[in-house]
C-alpha positions in Angstrom: -68.2 10.6 99.8 -69.4 8.1 101.3 -65.8 6.7 102.6 -62.0 7.0 104.1 -59.8 9.0 102.3 -58.2 5.7 100.5 -60.9 4.3 100.3 -62.5 3.8 96.9 -65.3 5.2 96.1 -63.0 8.3 96.8 -60.7 6.7 93.7 -63.8 7.2 92.1 -64.9 10.5 93.2 -61.0 12.0 92.1 -61.1 11.0 88.5 -65.9 12.1 88.4 -64.1 15.7 89.3 -61.1 15.9 87.0 -63.5 14.7 84.6 -66.0 16.7 85.8 -63.9 19.8 85.8 -63.7 20.1 82.5 -67.5 21.6 82.5 -67.9 24.2 85.5 -65.7 26.8 86.2 -65.6 26.4 89.9 -63.9 24.2 92.0 -64.8 20.9 92.8 -63.9 20.0 96.4 -63.7 16.0 97.6 -65.1 15.4 101.2 -65.0 11.7 103.0 -67.5 11.3 105.0 -67.1 7.6 106.7 -69.5 6.4 108.8 -72.6 3.8 109.6 -71.9 2.4 106.1 -72.6 5.2 104.8 -75.7 7.2 106.3 -73.9 10.1 108.2 -73.5 11.2 104.3 -76.6 10.3 103.4 -78.4 11.9 106.3 -75.6 15.2 105.9 -77.2 15.6 102.1 -81.0 15.7 102.9 -81.2 17.8 106.2 -78.4 20.2 105.6 -76.8 19.9 101.7 -78.0 22.8 99.3 -80.6 22.1 97.1 -79.3 23.9 94.5 -77.3 21.3 92.8 -74.0 22.3 94.2 -73.4 19.1 96.1 -73.4 15.8 95.2 -73.0 12.7 96.6 -71.9 8.5 96.6 -73.6 6.9 98.2 -72.9 2.8 99.1 -75.6 0.5 98.2 -75.9 0.0 101.1 -77.7 3.2 102.5 -80.7 2.8 100.6 -81.4 -0.8 102.2 -81.2 1.2 105.0 -83.0 3.4 104.2 -85.8 0.4 104.0 -84.8 -1.1 107.7 -85.6 2.3 109.4 -83.3 2.8 112.0 -83.3 5.1 114.1 -80.3 6.8 112.2 -82.4 6.7 110.0 -82.4 10.7 108.0 -83.4 11.6 104.9 -86.2 10.0 102.4 -85.1 7.6 100.5 -87.6 8.6 97.8 -86.5 12.0 97.4 -82.7 11.3 96.3 -82.0 11.8 92.8 -79.3 9.4 90.5 -76.9 10.3 88.3 -75.1 7.6 86.9 -72.0 5.5 87.9 -68.6 6.0 88.0 -67.9 2.2 87.5 -69.2 -0.1 85.7 -69.5 -3.6 87.5 -70.6 -5.7 84.6 -67.0 -7.2 83.9 -63.7 -7.1 86.5 -61.8 -3.8 85.4 -58.4 -5.2 84.7 -60.1 -8.2 83.1 -59.3 -9.1 79.8 -62.4 -11.3 78.6 
């Protein structure tokens, strides 16, 4: 998770993990990996994480902007990431009653 232990993405990850636990017999471990607006986690997912689907990550949208700028800290190829979905719907405020 590209977040601190109390950040918004961590909350979304915990909710998603609880939901996913219903469909797998494996333990789901959530790990915060803050740093460089998500570049640290993106670099890990691309270079060190197993490529068998056993590790997934939530990545801040700024990671993709950094990938386009080709910063020297970027060690991932944007075209190699897959998008599984979103944990939230940003079209409306979560507590908006309209």
